[in-house]
LOTORDO-967721 format. One record per residue (C-alpha): residue number from 1; residue in one letter; y, z, x. Coordinates in steps of 0.25 Angstrom, whole numbers, plus 5000, padded with zeros to 4 digits. Example, Ala and Ser with C-alpha at 12.3 -4.5 7.8 and 13.67 -1.06 7.14 Angstrom:
pase->1	torpa->a	v->4982	w->5031	u->5049
pase->2	torpa->s	v->4996	w->5029	u->5055
//
This chain:
pase->1	torpa->x	v->5000	w->5000	u->5000
pase->2	torpa->x	v->5009	w->4998	u->5012
pase->3	torpa->x	v->5016	w->4987	u->5005
pase->4	torpa->x	v->5022	w->4996	u->4994
pase->5	torpa->x	v->5024	w->5009	u->5003
pase->6	torpa->x	v->5039	w->5010	u->5001
pase->7	torpa->x	v->5036	w->5012	u->4986
pase->8	torpa->x	v->5030	w->5025	u->4989
pase->9	torpa->x	v->5045	w->5030	u->4992
pase->10	torpa->x	v->5052	w->5034	u->4979
pase->11	torpa->x	v->5066	w->5029	u->4983
pase->12	torpa->x	v->5060	w->5016	u->4986
pase->13	torpa->x	v->5052	w->5015	u->4974
pase->14	torpa->x	v->5064	w->5018	u->4965
pase->15	torpa->x	v->5072	w->5007	u->4972
pase->16	torpa->x	v->5061	w->4997	u->4971
pase->17	torpa->x	v->5059	w->4999	u->4956
pase->18	torpa->x	v->5074	w->4997	u->4954
pase->19	torpa->x	v->5075	w->4986	u->4964
pase->20	torpa->x	v->5064	w->4978	u->4957
pase->21	torpa->x	v->5070	w->4979	u->4943
pase->22	torpa->x	v->5084	w->4974	u->4949
pase->23	torpa->x	v->5078	w->4963	u->4957
pase->24	torpa->x	v->5071	w->4958	u->4944
pase->25	torpa->x	v->5084	w->4957	u->4937
pase->26	torpa->x	v->5091	w->4951	u->4949
pase->27	torpa->x	v->5080	w->4939	u->4949
pase->28	torpa->x	v->5082	w->4938	u->4934
pase->29	torpa->x	v->5097	w->4936	u->4936
pase->30	torpa->x	v->5095	w->4926	u->4948
pase->31	torpa->x	v->5085	w->4918	u->4940
pase->32	torpa->x	v->5094	w->4917	u->4928
pase->33	torpa->x	v->5107	w->4915	u->4936
pase->34	torpa->x	v->5101	w->4903	u->4943
pase->35	torpa->x	v->5095	w->4897	u->4931
pase->36	torpa->x	v->5108	w->4899	u->4924
pase->37	torpa->x	v->5115	w->4891	u->4934
pase->38	torpa->x	v->5104	w->4881	u->4936
pase->39	torpa->x	v->5101	w->4878	u->4921
pase->40	torpa->x	v->5112	w->4884	u->4912
pase->41	torpa->x	v->5125	w->4882	u->4920
pase->42	torpa->x	v->5121	w->4869	u->4927
pase->43	torpa->x	v->5112	w->4858	u->4926
pase->44	torpa->x	v->5101	w->4862	u->4936
pase->45	torpa->x	v->5111	w->4862	u->4947
pase->46	torpa->x	v->5104	w->4869	u->4959
pase->47	torpa->x	v->5117	w->4868	u->4967
pase->48	torpa->x	v->5124	w->4878	u->4957
pase->49	torpa->x	v->5112	w->4887	u->4959
pase->50	torpa->x	v->5114	w->4887	u->4974
pase->51	torpa->x	v->5129	w->4890	u->4972
pase->52	torpa->x	v->5125	w->4902	u->4963
pase->53	torpa->x	v->5116	w->4907	u->4974
pase->54	torpa->x	v->5126	w->4905	u->4985
pase->55	torpa->x	v->5137	w->4913	u->4977
pase->56	torpa->x	v->5127	w->4924	u->4975
pase->57	torpa->x	v->5122	w->4925	u->4989
pase->58	torpa->x	v->5134	w->4920	u->4997
pase->59	torpa->x	v->5141	w->4934	u->4997
pase->60	torpa->x	v->5129	w->4939	u->5006
pase->61	torpa->x	v->5135	w->4930	u->5018
pase->62	torpa->x	v->5149	w->4936	u->5017
pase->63	torpa->x	v->5147	w->4950	u->5012
pase->64	torpa->x	v->5135	w->4954	u->5021
pase->65	torpa->x	v->5142	w->4961	u->5032
pase->66	torpa->x	v->5150	w->4970	u->5023
pase->67	torpa->x	v->5137	w->4972	u->5014
pase->68	torpa->x	v->5129	w->4976	u->5026
pase->69	torpa->x	v->5139	w->4986	u->5031
pase->70	torpa->x	v->5140	w->4992	u->5017
pase->71	torpa->x	v->5125	w->4994	u->5017
pase->72	torpa->x	v->5126	w->5001	u->5031
pase->73	torpa->x	v->5138	w->5009	u->5028
pase->74	torpa->x	v->5137	w->5014	u->5014
pase->75	torpa->x	v->5128	w->5021	u->5004
pase->76	torpa->x	v->5118	w->5010	u->5000
pase->77	torpa->x	v->5114	w->5016	u->4987
pase->78	torpa->x	v->5128	w->5017	u->4982
pase->79	torpa->x	v->5131	w->5003	u->4986
pase->80	torpa->x	v->5118	w->4998	u->4979
pase->81	torpa->x	v->5123	w->5005	u->4966
pase->82	torpa->x	v->5136	w->4997	u->4967
pase->83	torpa->x	v->5130	w->4983	u->4970
pase->84	torpa->x	v->5119	w->4984	u->4960
pase->85	torpa->x	v->5129	w->4988	u->4949
pase->86	torpa->x	v->5138	w->4977	u->4952
pase->87	torpa->x	v->5127	w->4967	u->4952
pase->88	torpa->x	v->5123	w->4972	u->4938
pase->89	torpa->x	v->5137	w->4970	u->4933
pase->90	torpa->x	v->5137	w->4956	u->4938
pase->91	torpa->x	v->5124	w->4952	u->4932
pase->92	torpa->x	v->5129	w->4958	u->4918
pase->93	torpa->x	v->5142	w->4950	u->4919
pase->94	torpa->x	v->5135	w->4937	u->4922
pase->95	torpa->x	v->5125	w->4940	u->4911
pase->96	torpa->x	v->5136	w->4942	u->4901
pase->97	torpa->x	v->5143	w->4929	u->4905
pase->98	torpa->x	v->5130	w->4921	u->4903
pase->99	torpa->x	v->5126	w->4928	u->4890
pase->100	torpa->x	v->5140	w->4925	u->4884
pase->101	torpa->x	v->5139	w->4910	u->4887
pase->102	torpa->x	v->5151	w->4911	u->4896
pase->103	torpa->x	v->5144	w->4909	u->4910
pase->104	torpa->x	v->5148	w->4897	u->4918
pase->105	torpa->x	v->5143	w->4893	u->4932
pase->106	torpa->x	v->5155	w->4898	u->4939
pase->107	torpa->x	v->5152	w->4912	u->4932
pase->108	torpa->x	v->5138	w->4912	u->4938
pase->109	torpa->x	v->5144	w->4908	u->4952
pase->110	torpa->x	v->5154	w->4920	u->4951
pase->111	torpa->x	v->5144	w->4930	u->4947
pase->112	torpa->x	v->5134	w->4925	u->4958
pase->113	torpa->x	v->5145	w->4927	u->4968
pase->114	torpa->x	v->5149	w->4941	u->4963
pase->115	torpa->x	v->5134	w->4945	u->4963
pase->116	torpa->x	v->5132	w->4939	u->4977
pase->117	torpa->x	v->5144	w->4948	u->4982
pase->118	torpa->x	v->5137	w->4961	u->4976
pase->119	torpa->x	v->5123	w->4957	u->4981
pase->120	torpa->x	v->5129	w->4955	u->4995
pase->121	torpa->x	v->5133	w->4969	u->4995
pase->122	torpa->x	v->5120	w->4974	u->4989
pase->123	torpa->x	v->5110	w->4967	u->4997
pase->124	torpa->x	v->5111	w->4974	u->5011
pase->125	torpa->x	v->5112	w->4987	u->5004
pase->126	torpa->x	v->5100	w->4985	u->4995
pase->127	torpa->x	v->5092	w->4980	u->5007
pase->128	torpa->x	v->5095	w->4992	u->5016
pase->129	torpa->x	v->5095	w->5002	u->5005
pase->130	torpa->x	v->5079	w->5001	u->5006
pase->131	torpa->x	v->5080	w->5008	u->5020
pase->132	torpa->x	v->5086	w->5020	u->5013
pase->133	torpa->x	v->5074	w->5021	u->5004
pase->134	torpa->x	v->5063	w->5020	u->5014
pase->135	torpa->x	v->5061	w->5023	u->5029
pase->136	torpa->x	v->5060	w->5012	u->5039
pase->137	torpa->x	v->5045	w->5011	u->5040
pase->138	torpa->x	v->5045	w->5008	u->5025
pase->139	torpa->x	v->5057	w->4998	u->5026
pase->140	torpa->x	v->5050	w->4985	u->5028
pase->141	torpa->x	v->5041	w->4988	u->5016
pase->142	torpa->x	v->5052	w->4992	u->5008
pase->143	torpa->x	v->5060	w->4979	u->5011
pase->144	torpa->x	v->5048	w->4971	u->5008
pase->145	torpa->x	v->5046	w->4979	u->4994
pase->146	torpa->x	v->5060	w->4976	u->4991
pase->147	torpa->x	v->5057	w->4961	u->4993
pase->148	torpa->x	v->5045	w->4962	u->4984
pase->149	torpa->x	v->5053	w->4969	u->4974
pase->150	torpa->x	v->5063	w->4958	u->4974
pase->151	torpa->x	v->5052	w->4947	u->4973
pase->152	torpa->x	v->5045	w->4954	u->4962
pase->153	torpa->x	v->5058	w->4954	u->4955
pase->154	torpa->x	v->5059	w->4939	u->4958
pase->155	torpa->x	v->5045	w->4937	u->4952
pase->156	torpa->x	v->5049	w->4944	u->4939
pase->157	torpa->x	v->5064	w->4941	u->4938
pase->158	torpa->x	v->5065	w->4926	u->4938
pase->159	torpa->x	v->5053	w->4925	u->4928
pase->160	torpa->x	v->5060	w->4934	u->4918
pase->161	torpa->x	v->5073	w->4928	u->4920
pase->162	torpa->x	v->5068	w->4914	u->4918
pase->163	torpa->x	v->5062	w->4918	u->4905
pase->164	torpa->x	v->5074	w->4926	u->4900
pase->165	torpa->x	v->5084	w->4915	u->4905
pase->166	torpa->x	v->5077	w->4905	u->4896
pase->167	torpa->x	v->5075	w->4915	u->4884
pase->168	torpa->x	v->5089	w->4923	u->4884
pase->169	torpa->x	v->5097	w->4916	u->4895
pase->170	torpa->x	v->5102	w->4920	u->4909
pase->171	torpa->x	v->5113	w->4929	u->4904
pase->172	torpa->x	v->5103	w->4940	u->4899
pase->173	torpa->x	v->5095	w->4939	u->4912
pase->174	torpa->x	v->5108	w->4943	u->4919
pase->175	torpa->x	v->5110	w->4955	u->4909
pase->176	torpa->x	v->5095	w->4960	u->4912
pase->177	torpa->x	v->5098	w->4959	u->4927
pase->178	torpa->x	v->5110	w->4969	u->4925
pase->179	torpa->x	v->5100	w->4979	u->4919
pase->180	torpa->x	v->5091	w->4978	u->4931
pase->181	torpa->x	v->5101	w->4983	u->4940
pase->182	torpa->x	v->5101	w->4996	u->4933
pase->183	torpa->x	v->5087	w->4998	u->4938
pase->184	torpa->x	v->5091	w->4997	u->4953
pase->185	torpa->x	v->5103	w->5006	u->4950
pase->186	torpa->x	v->5094	w->5017	u->4944
pase->187	torpa->x	v->5085	w->5016	u->4956
pase->188	torpa->x	v->5097	w->5019	u->4965
pase->189	torpa->x	v->5101	w->5030	u->4956
pase->190	torpa->x	v->5087	w->5036	u->4957
pase->191	torpa->x	v->5086	w->5036	u->4972
pase->192	torpa->x	v->5094	w->5049	u->4977
pase->193	torpa->x	v->5103	w->5046	u->4989
pase->194	torpa->x	v->5098	w->5058	u->4996
pase->195	torpa->x	v->5084	w->5052	u->4997
pase->196	torpa->x	v->5089	w->5039	u->5004
pase->197	torpa->x	v->5087	w->5038	u->5019
pase->198	torpa->x	v->5099	w->5041	u->5027
pase->199	torpa->x	v->5101	w->5029	u->5036
pase->200	torpa->x	v->5113	w->5027	u->5047
pase->201	torpa->x	v->5125	w->5020	u->5041
pase->202	torpa->x	v->5135	w->5011	u->5048
pase->203	torpa->x	v->5147	w->5018	u->5053
pase->204	torpa->x	v->5161	w->5015	u->5048
pase->205	torpa->x	v->5170	w->5006	u->5056
pase->206	torpa->x	v->5173	w->4992	u->5060
pase->207	torpa->x	v->5163	w->4983	u->5066
pase->208	torpa->x	v->5150	w->4987	u->5058
pase->209	torpa->x	v->5148	w->4973	u->5052
pase->210	torpa->x	v->5149	w->4967	u->5066
pase->211	torpa->x	v->5139	w->4978	u->5071
pase->212	torpa->x	v->5129	w->4973	u->5061
pase->213	torpa->x	v->5130	w->4958	u->5065
pase->214	torpa->x	v->5129	w->4962	u->5080
pase->215	torpa->x	v->5117	w->4970	u->5077
pase->216	torpa->x	v->5110	w->4957	u->5071
pase->217	torpa->x	v->5115	w->4949	u->5083
pase->218	torpa->x	v->5107	w->4957	u->5093
pase->219	torpa->x	v->5095	w->4956	u->5084
pase->220	torpa->x	v->5090	w->4942	u->5086
pase->221	torpa->x	v->5077	w->4945	u->5078
pase->222	torpa->x	v->5086	w->4948	u->5066
pase->223	torpa->x	v->5094	w->4936	u->5068
pase->224	torpa->x	v->5082	w->4926	u->5068
pase->225	torpa->x	v->5077	w->4933	u->5055
pase->226	torpa->x	v->5091	w->4931	u->5049
pase->227	torpa->x	v->5091	w->4916	u->5053
pase->228	torpa->x	v->5078	w->4914	u->5047
pase->229	torpa->x	v->5082	w->4921	u->5034
pase->230	torpa->x	v->5095	w->4913	u->5033
pase->231	torpa->x	v->5088	w->4900	u->5034
pase->232	torpa->x	v->5077	w->4903	u->5024
pase->233	torpa->x	v->5087	w->4911	u->5015
pase->234	torpa->x	v->5097	w->4900	u->5015
pase->235	torpa->x	v->5088	w->4888	u->5013
pase->236	torpa->x	v->5075	w->4893	u->5008
pase->237	torpa->x	v->5077	w->4905	u->4999
pase->238	torpa->x	v->5084	w->4898	u->4988
pase->239	torpa->x	v->5072	w->4899	u->4978
pase->240	torpa->x	v->5080	w->4900	u->4965
pase->241	torpa->x	v->5086	w->4887	u->4968
pase->242	torpa->x	v->5073	w->4880	u->4973
pase->243	torpa->x	v->5065	w->4885	u->4961
pase->244	torpa->x	v->5076	w->4882	u->4951
pase->245	torpa->x	v->5077	w->4868	u->4956
pase->246	torpa->x	v->5062	w->4865	u->4957
pase->247	torpa->x	v->5060	w->4871	u->4943
pase->248	torpa->x	v->5072	w->4865	u->4936
pase->249	torpa->x	v->5074	w->4852	u->4943
pase->250	torpa->x	v->5060	w->4848	u->4949
pase->251	torpa->x	v->5051	w->4854	u->4938
pase->252	torpa->x	v->5061	w->4854	u->4926
pase->253	torpa->x	v->5058	w->4868	u->4921
pase->254	torpa->x	v->5066	w->4879	u->4915
pase->255	torpa->x	v->5071	w->4894	u->4919
pase->256	torpa->x	v->5058	w->4900	u->4916
pase->257	torpa->x	v->5051	w->4891	u->4926
pase->258	torpa->x	v->5062	w->4894	u->4936
pase->259	torpa->x	v->5060	w->4909	u->4934
pase->260	torpa->x	v->5045	w->4908	u->4934
pase->261	torpa->x	v->5045	w->4901	u->4948
pase->262	torpa->x	v->5054	w->4911	u->4954
pase->263	torpa->x	v->5044	w->4922	u->4950
pase->264	torpa->x	v->5032	w->4914	u->4955
pase->265	torpa->x	v->5039	w->4913	u->4969
pase->266	torpa->x	v->5042	w->4928	u->4968
pase->267	torpa->x	v->5026	w->4930	u->4968
pase->268	torpa->x	v->5026	w->4925	u->4983
pase->269	torpa->x	v->5039	w->4933	u->4986
pase->270	torpa->x	v->5033	w->4946	u->4981
pase->271	torpa->x	v->5020	w->4943	u->4989
pase->272	torpa->x	v->5028	w->4941	u->5002
pase->273	torpa->x	v->5036	w->4954	u->5000
pase->274	torpa->x	v->5024	w->4962	u->4998
pase->275	torpa->x	v->5017	w->4956	u->5010
pase->276	torpa->x	v->5030	w->4960	u->5018
pase->277	torpa->x	v->5029	w->4974	u->5012
pase->278	torpa->x	v->5015	w->4976	u->5017
pase->279	torpa->x	v->5019	w->4972	u->5032
pase->280	torpa->x	v->5023	w->4984	u->5041
pase->281	torpa->x	v->5035	w->4976	u->5048
pase->282	torpa->x	v->5042	w->4963	u->5045
pase->283	torpa->x	v->5041	w->4954	u->5057
pase->284	torpa->x	v->5047	w->4941	u->5061
pase->285	torpa->x	v->5035	w->4933	u->5060
pase->286	torpa->x	v->5034	w->4936	u->5046
pase->287	torpa->x	v->5048	w->4932	u->5044
pase->288	torpa->x	v->5047	w->4918	u->5051
pase->289	torpa->x	v->5033	w->4916	u->5047
pase->290	torpa->x	v->5036	w->4917	u->5032
pase->291	torpa->x	v->5048	w->4908	u->5034
pase->292	torpa->x	v->5039	w->4897	u->5039
pase->293	torpa->x	v->5030	w->4899	u->5027
pase->294	torpa->x	v->5041	w->4899	u->5017
pase->295	torpa->x	v->5046	w->4886	u->5023
pase->296	torpa->x	v->5032	w->4880	u->5021
pase->297	torpa->x	v->5030	w->4885	u->5007
pase->298	torpa->x	v->5043	w->4881	u->5002
pase->299	torpa->x	v->5040	w->4867	u->5007
pase->300	torpa->x	v->5027	w->4867	u->4999
pase->301	torpa->x	v->5035	w->4872	u->4986
pase->302	torpa->x	v->5045	w->4860	u->4988
pase->303	torpa->x	v->5033	w->4851	u->4987
pase->304	torpa->x	v->5027	w->4858	u->4974
pase->305	torpa->x	v->5024	w->4847	u->4964
pase->306	torpa->x	v->5025	w->4855	u->4951
pase->307	torpa->x	v->5031	w->4868	u->4946
pase->308	torpa->x	v->5017	w->4875	u->4947
pase->309	torpa->x	v->5015	w->4872	u->4962
pase->310	torpa->x	v->5030	w->4875	u->4965
pase->311	torpa->x	v->5027	w->4889	u->4959
pase->312	torpa->x	v->5015	w->4890	u->4968
pase->313	torpa->x	v->5022	w->4886	u->4980
pase->314	torpa->x	v->5033	w->4896	u->4978
pase->315	torpa->x	v->5024	w->4908	u->4979
pase->316	torpa->x	v->5022	w->4907	u->4995
pase->317	torpa->x	v->5037	w->4902	u->4996
pase->318	torpa->x	v->5041	w->4916	u->4990
pase->319	torpa->x	v->5030	w->4923	u->4998
pase->320	torpa->x	v->5035	w->4918	u->5012
pase->321	torpa->x	v->5050	w->4919	u->5008
pase->322	torpa->x	v->5049	w->4933	u->5005
pase->323	torpa->x	v->5040	w->4936	u->5017
pase->324	torpa->x	v->5051	w->4931	u->5026
pase->325	torpa->x	v->5063	w->4938	u->5019
pase->326	torpa->x	v->5056	w->4951	u->5017
pase->327	torpa->x	v->5051	w->4951	u->5032
pase->328	torpa->x	v->5065	w->4947	u->5036
pase->329	torpa->x	v->5072	w->4958	u->5028
pase->330	torpa->x	v->5062	w->4968	u->5033
pase->331	torpa->x	v->5063	w->4964	u->5047
pase->332	torpa->x	v->5078	w->4965	u->5047
pase->333	torpa->x	v->5079	w->4978	u->5040
pase->334	torpa->x	v->5068	w->4985	u->5048
pase->335	torpa->x	v->5073	w->4981	u->5062
pase->336	torpa->x	v->5088	w->4984	u->5059
pase->337	torpa->x	v->5094	w->4997	u->5063
pase->338	torpa->x	v->5097	w->5005	u->5050
pase->339	torpa->x	v->5112	w->5006	u->5052
pase->340	torpa->x	v->5113	w->4991	u->5053
pase->341	torpa->x	v->5103	w->4988	u->5042
pase->342	torpa->x	v->5113	w->4985	u->5031
pase->343	torpa->x	v->5122	w->4975	u->5039
pase->344	torpa->x	v->5109	w->4968	u->5045
pase->345	torpa->x	v->5103	w->4967	u->5031
pase->346	torpa->x	v->5117	w->4962	u->5025
pase->347	torpa->x	v->5116	w->4951	u->5036
pase->348	torpa->x	v->5102	w->4948	u->5032
pase->349	torpa->x	v->5105	w->4947	u->5017
pase->350	torpa->x	v->5117	w->4938	u->5020
pase->351	torpa->x	v->5109	w->4929	u->5028
pase->352	torpa->x	v->5098	w->4929	u->5018
pase->353	torpa->x	v->5106	w->4928	u->5005
pase->354	torpa->x	v->5119	w->4922	u->5011
pase->355	torpa->x	v->5113	w->4909	u->5015
pase->356	torpa->x	v->5111	w->4905	u->5001
pase->357	torpa->x	v->5125	w->4900	u->4999
pase->358	torpa->x	v->5122	w->4890	u->5010
pase->359	torpa->x	v->5108	w->4887	u->5006
pase->360	torpa->x	v->5108	w->4887	u->4991
pase->361	torpa->x	v->5118	w->4877	u->4988
pase->362	torpa->x	v->5112	w->4868	u->4999
pase->363	torpa->x	v->5098	w->4869	u->4993
pase->364	torpa->x	v->5103	w->4867	u->4979
pase->365	torpa->x	v->5110	w->4854	u->4983
pase->366	torpa->x	v->5098	w->4849	u->4990
pase->367	torpa->x	v->5090	w->4853	u->4977
pase->368	torpa->x	v->5100	w->4845	u->4969
pase->369	torpa->x	v->5101	w->4833	u->4978
pase->370	torpa->x	v->5086	w->4832	u->4984
pase->371	torpa->x	v->5078	w->4840	u->4974
pase->372	torpa->x	v->5073	w->4854	u->4974
pase->373	torpa->x	v->5061	w->4851	u->4983
pase->374	torpa->x	v->5070	w->4847	u->4995
pase->375	torpa->x	v->5078	w->4860	u->4992
pase->376	torpa->x	v->5065	w->4868	u->4993
pase->377	torpa->x	v->5062	w->4860	u->5006
pase->378	torpa->x	v->5074	w->4866	u->5012
pase->379	torpa->x	v->5068	w->4880	u->5010
pase->380	torpa->x	v->5055	w->4876	u->5017
pase->381	torpa->x	v->5063	w->4871	u->5029
pase->382	torpa->x	v->5071	w->4884	u->5030
pase->383	torpa->x	v->5058	w->4892	u->5031
pase->384	torpa->x	v->5053	w->4884	u->5042
pase->385	torpa->x	v->5066	w->4884	u->5050
pase->386	torpa->x	v->5067	w->4899	u->5049
pase->387	torpa->x	v->5052	w->4901	u->5053
pase->388	torpa->x	v->5055	w->4891	u->5065
pase->389	torpa->x	v->5067	w->4899	u->5069
pase->390	torpa->x	v->5060	w->4912	u->5069
pase->391	torpa->x	v->5048	w->4907	u->5076
pase->392	torpa->x	v->5057	w->4902	u->5088
pase->393	torpa->x	v->5064	w->4915	u->5088
pase->394	torpa->x	v->5051	w->4923	u->5089
pase->395	torpa->x	v->5046	w->4914	u->5100
pase->396	torpa->x	v->5059	w->4916	u->5108
pase->397	torpa->x	v->5060	w->4931	u->5106
pase->398	torpa->x	v->5045	w->4934	u->5109
pase->399	torpa->x	v->5046	w->4923	u->5120
pase->400	torpa->x	v->5033	w->4917	u->5115
pase->401	torpa->x	v->5026	w->4906	u->5123
pase->402	torpa->x	v->5014	w->4897	u->5120
pase->403	torpa->x	v->5004	w->4899	u->5131
pase->404	torpa->x	v->4992	w->4889	u->5134
pase->405	torpa->x	v->4979	w->4896	u->5139
pase->406	torpa->x	v->4970	w->4886	u->5144
pase->407	torpa->x	v->4958	w->4896	u->5145
pase->408	torpa->x	v->4959	w->4898	u->5130
pase->409	torpa->x	v->4952	w->4890	u->5119
pase->410	torpa->x	v->4957	w->4883	u->5107
pase->411	torpa->x	v->4970	w->4887	u->5102
pase->412	torpa->x	v->4970	w->4899	u->5111
pase->413	torpa->x	v->4975	w->4890	u->5122
pase->414	torpa->x	v->4989	w->4892	u->5116
pase->415	torpa->x	v->4994	w->4906	u->5114
pase->416	torpa->x	v->5008	w->4912	u->5111
pase->417	torpa->x	v->5012	w->4922	u->5120
pase->418	torpa->x	v->5025	w->4930	u->5123
pase->419	torpa->x	v->5032	w->4930	u->5136
pase->420	torpa->x	v->5038	w->4944	u->5133
pase->421	torpa->x	v->5052	w->4948	u->5131
pase->422	torpa->x	v->5063	w->4950	u->5140
pase->423	torpa->x	v->5066	w->4964	u->5145
pase->424	torpa->x	v->5080	w->4964	u->5141
pase->425	torpa->x	v->5078	w->4959	u->5127
pase->426	torpa->x	v->5080	w->4967	u->5115
pase->427	torpa->x	v->5069	w->4971	u->5106
pase->428	torpa->x	v->5068	w->4958	u->5099
pase->429	torpa->x	v->5065	w->4950	u->5112
pase->430	torpa->x	v->5078	w->4943	u->5112
pase->431	torpa->x	v->5088	w->4953	u->5109
pase->432	torpa->x	v->5099	w->4960	u->5117
pase->433	torpa->x	v->5096	w->4971	u->5127
pase->434	torpa->x	v->5093	w->4985	u->5123
pase->435	torpa->x	v->5105	w->4992	u->5118
pase->436	torpa->x	v->5103	w->4999	u->5105
pase->437	torpa->x	v->5104	w->4996	u->5090
pase->438	torpa->x	v->5118	w->4992	u->5092
pase->439	torpa->x	v->5113	w->4980	u->5100
pase->440	torpa->x	v->5103	w->4976	u->5089
pase->441	torpa->x	v->5090	w->4981	u->5094
pase->442	torpa->x	v->5078	w->4981	u->5084
pase->443	torpa->x	v->5076	w->4996	u->5081
pase->444	torpa->x	v->5062	w->4994	u->5079
pase->445	torpa->x	v->5059	w->4989	u->5093
pase->446	torpa->x	v->5053	w->4975	u->5095
pase->447	torpa->x	v->5054	w->4963	u->5085
pase->448	torpa->x	v->5041	w->4962	u->5077
pase->449	torpa->x	v->5038	w->4947	u->5077
//
């Protein structure tokens, strides 16, 4: 039962229940909002969907430094109460507009932008709050279970939203989402502040944002993970757009089929998250290996001849995408100094989510011009490129060489060996000389490839 060990802790169990209810509502709103733009306010315009996604996720790019510093500097529980309440009000506002029949495309754009601003402030706080609920040895498992919660919600939410969008309209889906925020707010209220872990906080003063950026600069292992996450997050993880275009344009089906396909993909996502939860440590080889597998399976999905086979192909796509992202998230959190965790995770979320303003409109344009299959092929290429970059970095950091042994037999003639690491290198094999956490050393010792 090591996969679920964090659920043995009362505080984490309370948080997990509230989070999964809130996540279901969030996925319901996302599905209804995307279909509202794609089918109600436009005539299957994938570019409009891309713009909506860009406005909602774009603030991550600009607010990440401030959000990260807030997560490291202030009381995270109180910040979460503020951000979750604000998102509930925004969901209610958009729901009232849609139910009244007054909603226009620019209204959705405006609410998407406001929600993006609040979400940008919420994301690093929500990510790092888990470290106050569990001890460090439980942290990789807790991060993976958070991902599982998110993807179980992704399996339930879109299917429910697809049915409700057809039955009662997207406005009522937004109102239901407003109520789900109450579950997370109640969870936060039930967790006493005195039972939370006391972690070091960033000191007041100037230069704290630059301090976080400098920390990452001297952690090349984190940098290469961020590069891979940016490539795949920007061009590969626009699943709502891909699925909507394939379902609506390629197969000519409705919102219920769209919601069902999101839920089918989430089956693989949940499996990937649970497999990650069962591992003791997130390692680089899981991140880059999953990126390559994501590229291959996305290519297979692009070639699917029918709605049924497209759904079958999406299961491994979801599995490898979440394996990559959960492993990357866990690796960054568990190898970062606690006092820097908020700022580093804010940068992670900015790179992960903030690439969408670049990628989503571009992928939507490709879907409109060349068709959804070509757009999905871009996702396949992003996974393969990220895997190649990671592989080349590991070869360089470990100083791997292919050695020929003429005395061996068969394939054993060729062996991959390490030439060792330089004495003056940092703990990742290519970092700066030893000099403490301020120079970005990995507190856990050596990098786990």
